[in-house]
C-alpha positions as CSV (number, residue, x, y, z in Angstrom):
1,M,8.4,-18.7,17.3
2,V,6.0,-19.1,14.4
3,R,4.3,-22.0,16.2
4,L,3.6,-19.7,19.1
5,S,1.6,-17.2,17.0
6,W,-1.6,-18.3,18.6
7,L,-0.1,-17.5,22.0
8,W,0.7,-13.9,21.1
9,T,-2.8,-13.1,20.0
10,S,-4.6,-15.0,22.7
11,S,-6.6,-13.0,25.2
12,L,-6.5,-15.8,27.7
13,I,-2.9,-15.3,28.5
14,S,-1.8,-12.1,30.3
15,F,0.6,-9.6,28.9
16,Q,3.0,-10.2,31.7
17,I,3.3,-13.9,30.9
18,K,3.7,-13.2,27.2
19,Y,6.4,-10.6,28.0
20,R,8.3,-13.0,30.3
21,L,8.1,-15.8,27.6
22,Y,9.3,-13.4,24.9
23,K,12.3,-12.3,27.0
24,S,13.3,-15.9,27.8
25,L,13.0,-17.0,24.2
26,R,14.9,-14.0,22.9
27,I,17.8,-14.5,25.3
28,S,18.0,-18.3,24.6
29,I,18.0,-17.6,20.9
30,L,20.7,-15.0,21.2
31,L,22.9,-17.1,23.4
32,N,22.5,-20.2,21.3
33,G,25.2,-19.2,18.9
34,Y,27.4,-17.6,21.6
35,E,30.3,-20.0,21.1
36,T,30.6,-19.1,17.5
37,W,30.8,-15.3,18.0
38,K,34.1,-13.5,17.8
39,L,33.9,-11.5,21.0
40,H,36.0,-8.6,22.2
41,A,36.9,-8.7,25.8
42,Y,34.5,-5.8,26.6
43,T,31.5,-7.5,25.0
44,E,32.3,-10.8,26.7
45,R,32.4,-9.1,30.1
46,R,29.0,-7.5,29.4
47,I,27.5,-10.9,28.4
48,Q,29.0,-12.6,31.5
49,A,27.6,-9.9,33.7
50,F,24.1,-10.6,32.3
């Protein structure tokens, strides 16, 4: 996300777009290592519901 630093400070891009991009990046980064996590059944159900 370092390469996107210009995007976060740009006034040409609306806050809504920045927020949506942030949410999509955050979720993809979190789910990237999903297969390597040791999950409890409760946690796995919560992730699947997402």
